[in-house]
C-alpha positions in Angstrom: -30.3 -9.2 6.9 -28.5 -5.9 7.3 -25.9 -4.4 4.9 -24.1 -1.1 4.5 -25.0 0.3 1.1 -23.5 3.2 -0.9 -26.1 5.9 -1.0 -26.7 9.1 -2.8 -24.7 12.2 -1.7 -21.7 10.3 -0.4 -23.7 8.6 2.4 -23.4 5.1 3.7 -26.8 3.6 4.5 -27.6 0.7 6.8 -30.4 -1.2 4.9 -32.2 -4.5 5.2 -31.0 -5.8 1.8 -33.7 -8.4 1.4 -36.2 -5.5 1.2 -34.5 -3.9 -1.9 -36.4 -4.6 -5.1 -34.2 -6.3 -7.8 -34.8 -3.5 -10.2 -33.3 -1.0 -7.8 -30.0 -3.0 -7.6 -27.1 -2.4 -10.0 -26.7 -5.2 -12.6 -24.6 -7.9 -11.0 -22.2 -10.3 -12.6 -23.8 -13.7 -13.2 -22.9 -16.3 -10.6 -22.2 -20.0 -10.9 -24.5 -22.5 -9.1 -21.7 -23.5 -6.7 -22.5 -20.8 -4.1 -21.6 -21.1 -0.4 -23.7 -19.4 2.3 -21.3 -17.5 4.6 -21.9 -15.7 7.8 -19.5 -12.7 7.9 -17.4 -12.5 11.1 -15.1 -9.6 10.1 -14.8 -7.3 7.1 -11.9 -5.2 5.9 -12.6 -1.5 4.9 -9.8 0.0 2.8 -9.0 3.6 1.7 -10.4 2.6 -1.7 -13.8 1.9 -0.1 -13.7 5.5 1.3 -12.8 6.9 -2.0 -15.6 5.0 -3.7 -18.1 6.6 -1.3 -16.7 10.1 -2.2 -17.1 9.3 -6.0 -20.8 8.5 -5.9 -20.3 5.9 -8.6 -21.5 2.8 -6.8 -24.9 3.8 -5.3 -26.9 0.7 -4.4 -23.9 -1.6 -3.9 -22.8 -3.1 -0.6 -19.4 -1.9 0.4 -16.6 -3.8 2.0 -13.4 -5.5 0.6 -12.3 -9.0 1.6 -13.9 -10.7 4.6 -13.6 -13.6 7.0 -16.6 -15.7 7.8 -17.9 -19.2 8.5 -19.9 -21.4 6.2 -23.4 -21.3 7.6 -25.1 -24.3 6.0 -24.3 -27.8 4.6 -22.2 -27.8 1.5 -23.2 -29.6 -1.7 -21.4 -32.9 -2.1 -20.7 -32.3 -5.8 -18.5 -29.3 -5.1 -14.9 -29.9 -6.2 -13.7 -27.9 -3.2 -13.3 -29.3 0.3 -15.7 -27.1 2.3 -17.9 -28.0 5.3 -20.4 -26.3 7.5 -18.8 -24.1 10.3 -15.5 -23.9 8.4 -13.7 -20.5 8.7 -13.0 -19.0 5.3 -11.5 -16.0 3.6 -13.4 -14.3 0.8 -11.4 -12.7 -1.9 -12.6 -9.3 -3.2 -12.0 -10.2 -6.8 -13.9 -12.2 -9.4 -12.8 -13.0 -13.0 -15.1 -11.9 -15.8 -15.2 -15.4 -17.5 -15.7 -13.6 -20.8 -12.3 -12.3 -21.9 -9.8 -14.3 -24.0 -7.7 -15.1 -21.0 -10.6 -16.4 -18.9 -11.8 -18.6 -21.8 -8.3 -20.0 -22.1 -8.3 -20.9 -18.4 -5.8 -18.2 -17.4 -8.2 -16.4 -15.0 -5.3 -14.9 -13.1 -4.7 -12.8 -16.3 -8.4 -11.7 -16.5 -8.6 -8.5 -18.6 -11.8 -7.3 -16.9 -11.4 -8.4 -13.3 -14.5 -7.6 -11.2 -14.0 -5.9 -7.8 -16.2 -6.3 -4.7 -18.0 -3.1 -3.8 -17.5 -1.7 -7.4 -18.8 -4.3 -9.8 -20.8 -6.5 -7.4 -21.8 -6.4 -3.8 -19.0 -6.2 -1.2 -19.0 -7.9 2.2 -20.1 -5.4 4.8 -23.2 -7.5 5.5 -24.3 -10.1 7.9 -24.6 -12.9 5.4 -23.7 -13.5 1.8 -23.8 -16.2 -0.9 -20.3 -16.6 -2.5 -19.1 -18.7 -5.3 -16.8 -21.5 -4.0 -13.9 -20.3 -6.2 -13.8 -17.0 -4.3 -13.6 -18.7 -0.8 -10.4 -20.1 0.8 -10.2 -22.1 4.1 -8.2 -20.4 6.8 -5.6 -22.5 8.6 -5.8 -22.6 12.4 -2.5 -20.7 12.7 -3.9 -17.5 11.1 -6.0 -15.1 13.1 -9.2 -13.5 11.7 -7.5 -10.1 11.7 -4.4 -11.4 9.9 -6.5 -13.2 7.3 -8.1 -10.0 6.3 -4.8 -8.8 4.9 -4.4 -11.8 2.6 -5.2 -9.7 -0.4 -2.6 -7.1 0.6 0.1 -9.8 0.9 -1.1 -11.1 -2.5 -0.7 -7.6 -4.1 2.8 -7.3 -2.6 3.7 -10.7 -4.1 2.4 -9.7 -7.5 4.5 -6.5 -7.4 7.6 -8.6 -6.6 6.8 -11.1 -9.4 6.0 -8.5 -12.0 9.2 -6.5 -11.3 11.3 -9.6 -11.4 13.2 -8.5 -8.3 16.4 -10.3 -7.8 18.1 -11.3 -4.5 20.2 -8.5 -3.1 18.6 -5.6 -5.1 17.8 -2.3 -3.5 14.1 -1.7 -3.7 12.8 1.8 -2.8 9.2 1.8 -1.5 7.5 5.2 -1.5 4.7 4.9 1.1 4.7 3.1 4.5 1.0 2.3 4.7 0.0 -1.3 5.3 0.9 -2.3 1.8 4.3 -0.7 2.1 5.0 -2.3 5.4 4.0 -5.8 4.1 5.9 -5.4 0.9 9.1 -4.3 2.8 8.9 -7.3 5.0 8.4 -9.7 2.1 11.4 -8.2 0.3 13.5 -8.7 3.4 12.2 -12.2 3.6 13.4 -12.8 0.0 16.8 -11.3 0.9 16.4 -8.0 -0.9 17.2 -4.5 0.6 14.1 -2.4 1.0 14.3 1.4 1.5 11.1 2.8 2.9 10.3 6.5 2.2 7.4 8.3 3.9 6.6 11.7 5.4 4.8 10.2 8.4 7.2 9.6 11.3 4.7 7.1 12.9 4.7 4.9 9.8 8.4 5.0 9.5 8.7 3.9 13.1 6.5 1.0 12.3 8.8 0.1 9.4 11.8 0.1 11.7 9.9 -2.0 14.2 9.3 -4.5 11.4 13.0 -4.9 10.9 13.5 -2.5 8.0 17.0 -1.0 8.3 16.8 1.8 5.7 14.1 4.5 6.1 13.9 8.0 4.7 11.8 10.6 6.6 11.0 13.0 3.7 10.7 13.0 0.0 12.9 16.1 0.0 15.8 14.0 1.2 15.0 10.9 -0.8 17.3 11.5 -3.8 20.4 12.2 -1.6 19.6 9.4 0.9 19.0 6.7 -1.7 22.2 7.7 -3.4 24.1 7.3 -0.2 22.5 4.0 0.6 23.2 2.6 -2.9 26.7 4.0 -3.3 25.5 6.4 -6.0 23.8 3.7 -8.2 20.3 4.7 -7.0 17.5 2.2 -6.7 17.2 -0.5 -9.4 13.6 -1.1 -8.4 11.0 1.5 -7.2 7.5 0.9 -5.9 5.3 4.0 -5.7 2.2 3.7 -3.6 -0.3 6.5 -4.4 -1.7 6.7 -0.9 1.7 8.1 0.2 0.7 11.5 -1.2 4.4 12.0 -2.1 4.9 13.4 -5.7 5.3 10.8 -8.3 8.4 12.7 -9.6 10.2 11.4 -6.5 10.0 7.8 -7.8 11.7 8.9 -11.0 14.4 10.9 -9.2 15.5 8.0 -6.9 15.5 5.4 -9.7 18.7 4.3 -11.4 19.1 4.2 -15.2 16.7 1.7 -16.9 15.2 0.9 -13.5 11.8 -0.6 -12.9 9.1 1.6 -11.4 5.8 0.0 -10.3 2.9 2.3 -9.5 0.2 0.8 -7.3 -2.5 1.8 -4.8 -5.7 3.8 -5.2 -6.5 7.4 -4.3 -8.6 10.3 -5.5 -5.6 12.6 -5.2 -4.3 13.7 -8.6 -1.4 15.9 -9.7 0.4 16.9 -12.8 3.8 15.2 -13.3 6.6 15.6 -15.8 7.9 12.4 -17.3 11.1 14.1 -18.3 13.3 12.3 -15.6 11.7 9.0 -16.5 12.3 9.4 -20.2 15.9 10.6 -19.6 16.6 7.5 -17.5 14.7 5.2 -19.8 12.7 3.8 -16.9 10.4 0.9 -17.3 7.0 1.8 -15.7 4.2 -0.5 -15.0 1.0 -0.5 -13.0 -0.1 -3.2 -10.5 -3.7 -3.2 -9.3 -4.5 -6.5 -7.6 -2.9 -9.6 -6.2 -5.5 -11.9 -7.8 -4.1 -15.5 -8.2 -1.7 -15.3 -5.2 -4.1 -16.2 -2.3 -2.7 -19.7 -1.6 0.9 -18.4 -1.8 0.0 -15.6 0.6 -1.6 -18.0 3.1 1.5 -20.1 3.0 3.7 -17.1 3.7 1.5 -16.0 6.6 1.6 -19.5 8.1 5.4 -19.4 7.9 5.5 -16.0 9.7 7.0 -14.1 6.8 5.0 -11.0 7.8 4.5 -9.4 11.2 1.0 -7.9 11.2 1.2 -6.5 14.7 2.8 -3.2 13.3 0.0 -2.5 10.8 -2.2 0.5 11.0 -6.0 -0.2 11.3 -9.0 0.8 13.3 -11.5 -1.6 14.8 -15.1 -0.5 14.1 -18.4 -1.9 15.3 -20.8 -2.8 12.5 -23.5 -0.3 13.6 -20.9 2.5 13.7 -19.8 2.1 10.1 -21.8 5.1 8.9 -20.1 7.4 11.3 -16.7 5.9 10.6 -17.1 6.4 6.8 -18.2 10.1 7.3 -15.3 10.9 9.6 -12.7 9.1 7.5 -13.9 10.7 4.2 -13.4 14.1 5.8 -9.9 13.2 6.8 -9.1 12.0 3.2 -10.5 15.2 1.7 -8.3 17.3 4.1 -5.2 15.4 2.8 -4.7 13.4 6.0 -3.4 9.9 6.0 -6.1 7.3 6.3 -5.7 3.5 6.8 -7.7 0.3 6.9 -10.5 -0.6 9.3 -11.6 -4.0 10.6 -15.4 -4.2 11.2 -16.4 -6.7 13.8 -19.7 -8.2 12.9 -20.4 -9.8 16.3 -21.0 -6.3 17.6 -24.1 -5.9 15.4 
């Protein structure tokens, strides 16, 4: 069985994982007995996976975020889940720790130490894997493999909406028109809010317009004035700042109204100094949102009901054997400050 493993020196290595001695693998989270054998069909590579390669923190782990696969062997009858051999499934990239106070109380969606695929345990850029049944979800026939790979992105967008308690008719400024920004804007529109998408990339803003987003702002330099015009001077009552936008965080504070909510999300290795003076002056309520864990079923329902148009998303399709080259080239783009996006790896091209 072949897998792409984080190697020393920011290199991705194609390795026969069954040949790796257990003592050479990082300590893994203990698994329950209810494992399903899954043959991976497609795997999602996110900008976070690229950043992880740059950081050299995860040497020895298989990379790859959520995946789509098929159950490759008969399922134990005693499983409480309805799975069967050859069933198409989505594998979530998160796993509760089972040790924190919330997990022990049964509130795993509030896990204080949520484990992440490719960081705390092996990811899914591999031919086969054994996955606990609670991390696997059947995919309805109406959802394509490619669309299913973005279930976690939809889940994250839903978590942002829930945490910010966004009300119908509110202006919501989204800084960043990457795939998360495009999906979030569409869901806000679906829930009858008024999204305002801000980005410096004309291609991404064009995609937002094609998704039915009426208000777009082409530069953070114009954001304060444009948002004021759109909101009649009230500014945005809700602001979502996506770090991959590479727009200064200060912009989020400038376009927010008094006592507005600001959610910071996304993952990137780009860091910069920021003054919180505008946020303090406006008494902004700032929170951080990292995952959409717990929203998978709601996300699947939204996708089935066509709440999101995935045809405008930005991603590259990569053959399994070409992943090493893809990671090298994309890492260089990220280090040069260029926009990078998701990639879908097709396992049938092994």
